[in-house]
C-alpha positions as a printed NumPy array, in Angstrom:
array([[  0.   ,   0.   ,   0.   ],
       [  1.412,   3.393,  -0.989],
       [  2.103,   5.911,   1.762],
       [  0.261,   9.228,   1.586],
       [  2.231,  12.43 ,   2.064],
       [  0.328,  15.196,   3.861],
       [  0.668,  18.929,   4.525],
       [  2.745,  19.366,   7.698],
       [  1.02 ,  22.639,   8.597],
       [ -2.52 ,  21.261,   8.474],
       [ -1.924,  17.662,   9.588],
       [ -0.821,  17.429,  13.214],
       [ -0.456,  13.65 ,  13.144],
       [  1.96 ,  13.773,  10.204],
       [  3.887,  16.61 ,  11.849],
       [  4.231,  14.841,  15.188],
       [  5.259,  11.567,  13.552],
       [  7.859,  13.328,  11.419],
       [  9.411,  15.08 ,  14.416],
       [  9.437,  11.901,  16.484],
       [ 10.892,   9.799,  13.675],
       [ 13.627,  12.311,  12.879],
       [ 14.649,  12.493,  16.532],
       [ 14.827,   8.694,  16.694],
       [ 17.065,   8.552,  13.618],
       [ 19.259,  11.252,  15.144],
       [ 19.643,   9.173,  18.311],
       [ 20.39 ,   5.926,  16.439],
       [ 24.074,   5.011,  16.098],
       [ 24.806,   3.96 ,  12.52 ],
       [ 28.036,   2.192,  13.517],
       [ 30.448,   4.393,  11.557],
       [ 32.678,   7.219,  12.783],
       [ 33.595,  10.438,  11.036],
       [ 37.216,   9.319,  11.219],
       [ 36.442,   6.13 ,   9.323],
       [ 34.875,   8.227,   6.568],
       [ 37.876,  10.525,   6.382],
       [ 35.935,  13.516,   7.697],
       [ 38.397,  15.924,   9.391],
       [ 37.971,  16.937,  13.012],
       [ 37.432,  14.98 ,  16.204],
       [ 36.287,  11.475,  15.321],
       [ 32.791,  10.684,  16.58 ],
       [ 29.978,   8.253,  15.975],
       [ 27.5  ,   9.173,  13.282],
       [ 23.766,   8.688,  13.615],
       [ 21.498,   7.31 ,  10.917],
       [ 20.224,  10.852,  10.398],
       [ 23.774,  12.204,  10.023],
       [ 24.509,   9.674,   7.282],
       [ 22.002,  11.466,   5.042],
       [ 23.913,  14.713,   5.577],
       [ 27.109,  12.973,   4.455],
       [ 25.307,  11.495,   1.431],
       [ 24.   ,  14.861,   0.264],
       [ 27.359,  16.569,   0.737],
       [ 29.214,  13.887,  -1.212],
       [ 26.644,  13.93 ,  -4.018],
       [ 27.335,  17.652,  -4.423],
       [ 31.051,  16.85 ,  -4.694],
       [ 30.5  ,  14.214,  -7.402],
       [ 30.833,  16.378, -10.499],
       [ 29.399,  15.215, -13.822],
       [ 31.665,  15.323, -15.718],
       [ 34.614,  15.363, -13.33 ],
       [ 36.381,  17.994, -15.44 ],
       [ 34.055,  20.805, -14.368],
       [ 32.689,  22.189, -11.131],
       [ 29.05 ,  22.961, -11.885],
       [ 26.703,  20.046, -12.616],
       [ 26.996,  17.297, -10.004],
       [ 25.304,  13.995,  -9.227],
       [ 22.351,  15.668,  -7.506],
       [ 22.208,  19.331,  -8.562],
       [ 22.475,  21.699, -11.526],
       [ 21.471,  18.919, -13.88 ],
       [ 18.552,  16.681, -14.941],
       [ 19.038,  14.245, -12.028],
       [ 18.126,  16.945,  -9.499],
       [ 14.504,  15.818,  -9.181],
       [ 15.025,  12.012,  -9.452],
       [ 18.024,  12.011,  -7.093],
       [ 16.192,  13.888,  -4.362],
       [ 13.112,  11.724,  -4.912],
       [ 15.3  ,   8.693,  -4.215],
       [ 16.76 ,  10.348,  -1.115],
       [ 13.264,  11.087,   0.221],
       [ 12.143,   7.507,  -0.397],
       [ 15.15 ,   6.116,   1.492],
       [ 14.584,   8.488,   4.423],
       [ 10.856,   7.738,   4.413],
       [ 11.633,   4.002,   4.691],
       [ 13.928,   4.657,   7.644],
       [ 11.257,   6.726,   9.36 ],
       [  8.68 ,   3.991,   8.739],
       [ 11.099,   1.537,  10.379],
       [ 11.809,   3.524,  13.557],
       [  8.156,   4.522,  13.893],
       [  6.999,   0.942,  13.241],
       [  4.503,   2.453,  10.811],
       [  4.759,   1.233,   7.189],
       [  2.035,   3.701,   6.198],
       [  3.947,   6.795,   7.334],
       [  4.377,   9.369,   4.579],
       [  6.831,  12.26 ,   4.667],
       [  4.97 ,  15.545,   5.122],
       [  5.527,  18.5  ,   2.827],
       [  5.698,  22.229,   3.475],
       [  3.6  ,  24.202,   0.984],
       [  5.95 ,  27.191,   1.058],
       [  4.185,  28.881,  -1.859],
       [  1.075,  29.206,   0.3  ],
       [  3.129,  30.903,   3.001],
       [  4.683,  32.987,   0.23 ],
       [  1.275,  34.56 ,  -0.406],
       [  1.461,  36.163,   3.048],
       [  3.078,  39.577,   3.554],
       [  6.818,  39.039,   3.936],
       [  6.809,  40.106,   7.579],
       [  4.096,  37.538,   8.339],
       [  5.796,  34.573,   6.679],
       [  7.903,  33.695,   9.778],
       [  4.64 ,  33.555,  11.754],
       [  3.458,  30.441,   9.914],
       [  2.378,  27.599,  12.187],
       [  5.337,  25.589,  10.898],
       [  7.765,  27.691,  12.913],
       [  6.028,  27.44 ,  16.282],
       [  7.879,  25.767,  19.132],
       [  5.212,  23.064,  19.06 ],
       [  6.021,  22.347,  15.389],
       [  9.672,  22.494,  14.189],
       [ 10.866,  25.617,  15.997],
       [ 11.529,  29.054,  14.603],
       [ 14.214,  31.434,  13.444],
       [ 17.722,  31.469,  14.849],
       [ 18.676,  33.868,  17.617],
       [ 21.399,  36.317,  16.464],
       [ 22.605,  36.691,  20.054],
       [ 23.251,  32.935,  20.07 ],
       [ 25.113,  32.897,  16.772],
       [ 21.954,  32.028,  14.885],
       [ 21.168,  28.977,  17.01 ],
       [ 17.518,  27.853,  16.972],
       [ 16.306,  28.61 ,  20.521],
       [ 13.049,  26.665,  20.641],
       [ 11.225,  23.649,  19.284],
       [ 12.22 ,  19.985,  18.967],
       [ 15.515,  20.678,  17.165],
       [ 16.912,  23.25 ,  19.583],
       [ 20.067,  22.803,  21.628],
       [ 18.049,  22.431,  24.822],
       [ 16.516,  19.202,  23.498],
       [ 19.939,  17.702,  22.766],
       [ 19.805,  18.274,  18.982],
       [ 23.44 ,  18.887,  17.976],
       [ 25.104,  18.892,  14.576],
       [ 27.821,  16.244,  14.194],
       [ 29.008,  17.125,  10.668],
       [ 28.724,  20.35 ,   8.68 ],
       [ 30.295,  22.098,   5.695],
       [ 32.838,  24.774,   6.579],
       [ 33.311,  28.088,   4.727],
       [ 35.424,  26.28 ,   2.106],
       [ 32.782,  23.634,   1.474],
       [ 34.713,  20.935,   3.353],
       [ 32.634,  18.537,   5.457],
       [ 33.984,  18.531,   9.02 ],
       [ 33.182,  16.95 ,  12.352],
       [ 31.469,  19.527,  14.573],
       [ 29.492,  19.768,  17.796],
       [ 27.113,  22.727,  17.792],
       [ 23.443,  23.756,  17.667],
       [ 21.302,  24.021,  14.546],
       [ 21.305,  27.494,  12.993],
       [ 18.713,  29.442,  10.981],
       [ 18.532,  33.001,   9.697],
       [ 15.256,  33.884,   7.978],
       [ 15.643,  36.229,   4.987],
       [ 12.409,  38.108,   5.576],
       [ 13.301,  40.865,   3.111],
       [ 13.593,  38.361,   0.256],
       [ 10.383,  36.459,   0.965],
       [  9.296,  32.969,  -0.037],
       [  8.253,  31.895,  -3.56 ],
       [  4.611,  32.474,  -4.469],
       [  2.024,  30.329,  -6.217],
       [  2.435,  32.329,  -9.428],
       [  6.105,  31.315,  -9.434],
       [  5.113,  27.66 ,  -9.206],
       [  2.572,  28.113, -11.994],
       [  5.302,  29.477, -14.258],
       [  7.363,  26.347, -13.603],
       [  4.398,  24.081, -14.371],
       [  4.005,  25.855, -17.711],
       [  7.34 ,  24.453, -18.927],
       [  6.58 ,  21.879, -21.629],
       [  9.955,  20.084, -21.478],
       [ 11.452,  18.34 , -18.471],
       [ 14.953,  19.575, -19.306],
       [ 16.89 ,  20.869, -22.309],
       [ 20.455,  21.472, -23.419],
       [ 22.91 ,  22.547, -21.99 ],
       [ 21.545,  20.387, -19.138],
       [ 22.804,  22.699, -16.394],
       [ 22.034,  25.871, -14.493],
       [ 21.248,  27.735, -17.746],
       [ 18.641,  25.268, -19.027],
       [ 15.066,  26.382, -19.676],
       [ 13.025,  23.279, -18.773],
       [ 10.933,  22.383, -15.744],
       [ 13.835,  20.927, -13.763],
       [ 15.943,  24.058, -13.777],
       [ 12.932,  26.285, -13.147],
       [ 12.021,  24.267, -10.056],
       [ 15.619,  23.979,  -8.898],
       [ 15.769,  27.756,  -8.991],
       [ 18.574,  28.961, -11.244],
       [ 16.256,  30.638, -13.758],
       [ 14.954,  33.168, -14.472],
       [ 18.218,  34.915, -13.585],
       [ 16.466,  38.204, -12.884],
       [ 14.759,  36.755,  -9.799],
       [ 17.218,  34.026,  -8.783],
       [ 17.36 ,  32.35 ,  -6.356],
       [ 14.017,  30.9  ,  -7.335],
       [ 11.65 ,  28.225,  -5.934],
       [ 13.765,  25.458,  -4.31 ],
       [ 16.893,  27.613,  -4.099],
       [ 15.01 ,  30.538,  -2.649],
       [ 13.57 ,  28.396,   0.143],
       [ 17.08 ,  27.306,   1.142],
       [ 18.226,  30.937,   1.155],
       [ 15.104,  32.141,   2.999],
       [ 15.576,  29.671,   5.87 ],
       [ 19.298,  30.449,   5.912],
       [ 21.756,  29.184,   8.497],
       [ 22.377,  25.472,   8.075],
       [ 20.097,  25.33 ,   5.031],
       [ 22.73 ,  27.202,   3.006],
       [ 25.717,  24.804,   2.646],
       [ 25.987,  21.312,   1.161],
       [ 25.26 ,  19.879,   4.617],
       [ 21.74 ,  21.389,   4.484],
       [ 19.956,  18.129,   5.497],
       [ 21.164,  18.968,   9.028],
       [ 17.973,  21.04 ,   9.246],
       [ 14.911,  18.767,   9.075],
       [ 13.09 ,  21.483,   7.119],
       [ 15.309,  20.375,   4.209],
       [ 13.061,  17.344,   3.736],
       [  9.862,  19.371,   4.003],
       [ 11.162,  21.665,   1.268],
       [ 12.209,  18.815,  -1.006],
       [  8.979,  16.935,  -0.424],
       [  7.136,  19.982,  -1.757],
       [  9.573,  20.237,  -4.673],
       [  8.831,  16.594,  -5.454],
       [  5.103,  17.339,  -5.18 ],
       [  5.487,  20.043,  -7.831],
       [  7.221,  17.542, -10.107],
       [  4.45 ,  15.005,  -9.425],
       [  1.838,  17.617, -10.364],
       [  3.727,  18.38 , -13.605],
       [  3.955,  14.656, -14.406],
       [  0.206,  14.285, -13.91 ],
       [ -0.513,  17.283, -16.156],
       [  1.896,  16.08 , -18.863],
       [  1.793,  12.252, -18.827],
       [  3.387,  11.971, -22.277],
       [  6.284,  14.337, -21.545],
       [  9.467,  12.263, -21.555],
       [ 12.388,  12.512, -19.181],
       [ 15.345,  14.252, -20.783],
       [ 18.181,  13.754, -21.684],
       [ 17.862,  10.353, -23.404],
       [ 20.3  ,   7.525, -22.737],
       [ 21.986,   8.299, -26.071],
       [ 23.215,  11.654, -24.706],
       [ 26.92 ,  12.271, -24.094],
       [ 28.708,  10.246, -21.429],
       [ 29.477,  13.637, -19.85 ],
       [ 25.892,  13.347, -18.595],
       [ 26.569,  10.142, -16.653],
       [ 24.208,   9.919, -13.663],
       [ 21.706,  12.131, -15.484],
       [ 20.535,   9.732, -18.214],
       [ 17.576,   7.388, -17.521],
       [ 19.534,   4.121, -17.284],
       [ 22.408,   5.601, -15.259],
       [ 22.725,   4.729, -11.542],
       [ 21.863,   7.412,  -9.025],
       [ 24.757,   8.286,  -6.727],
       [ 24.498,   6.659,  -3.311],
       [ 26.908,   6.109,  -0.416],
       [ 24.763,   3.175,   0.685],
       [ 25.423,   1.079,  -2.435],
       [ 28.583,  -0.549,  -3.791],
       [ 30.65 ,   1.736,  -5.975],
       [ 28.354,   4.642,  -5.183],
       [ 25.826,   3.21 ,  -7.625],
       [ 22.236,   3.228,  -6.466],
       [ 19.135,   2.301,  -8.46 ],
       [ 18.798,   3.423, -12.09 ],
       [ 17.359,   6.884, -12.451],
       [ 14.362,   5.622, -14.446],
       [ 13.016,   3.851, -11.342],
       [ 12.183,   7.294,  -9.972],
       [  9.946,   8.292, -12.869],
       [  6.877,   6.354, -11.665],
       [  6.725,   5.866,  -7.889],
       [  2.948,   5.669,  -7.521],
       [  3.279,   2.265,  -5.829],
       [  5.533,   3.782,  -3.146],
       [  3.702,   6.993,  -2.175],
       [  1.138,   9.524,  -3.304],
       [  0.295,  13.075,  -2.228],
       [ -2.85 ,  14.025,  -0.389],
       [ -3.061,  17.052,  -2.674],
       [ -1.351,  18.11 ,  -5.893],
       [ -2.79 ,  21.636,  -5.735],
       [  0.626,  23.247,  -5.877],
       [ -0.257,  26.515,  -7.637]])
């Protein structure tokens, strides 16, 4: 039976289960140390939750092709949506396990709905209450989140994080946020413009492409970048900014909504093919349909083929696809 993913703001049961499951994964020792993974700093045990942070960081360091520093195994290229869909499915399975609930579905944050609010009211959304996932960082505490289930007072501490040079290091500090109220969140009209793209992706298959993928990822249009997904990362700020952004659980709420937008586009355009085709240049390895998705949990870094992420209706559905 497929799990159903619900709105975290309007569904208290989904919100409470998500928070509880995430905290259980954070407390679960995965049996590997940062030292064993070659992560600089004091060697310490990693949790199951931390392993997803490592995975995301390393995917961003896996450039495709290796001779350039832009498109990588999970971003700035066609695999952006399938790779993160795979990541969400793997996390969802882990949450189902620790919650002993095979029907649990990851909740999503409909940030475009909050984006319709005046900018000064957006941080007042129910999502940011102490009884939900906690609010903005406190500048007097270095941006540390002072309340909610992921605050320092609850024992939530970061174990790995990207430094200013983009190097993943062993750390021991609170979660940080820094809401960019002046910028504001994306709006429903922005999502509608993405849904209007008729092609999934187009050449040059990077941050300059004009298809749906790049519009949702947020590199275009340049005049208003960061856009959609990227803008949400920038708006939350703090630990949502570097490659170790899964340190903040709101990362998954953002990407679940991004995936929901893709699902809505797929439903509207059932005959629109994934692009590029398998016959594309080998420079696009990990972005073609039969290529393996990058994974630290599989031998050789090779996870399932990308095309397995194109129809996941047997795994989960969304309670609503009203994204715009």
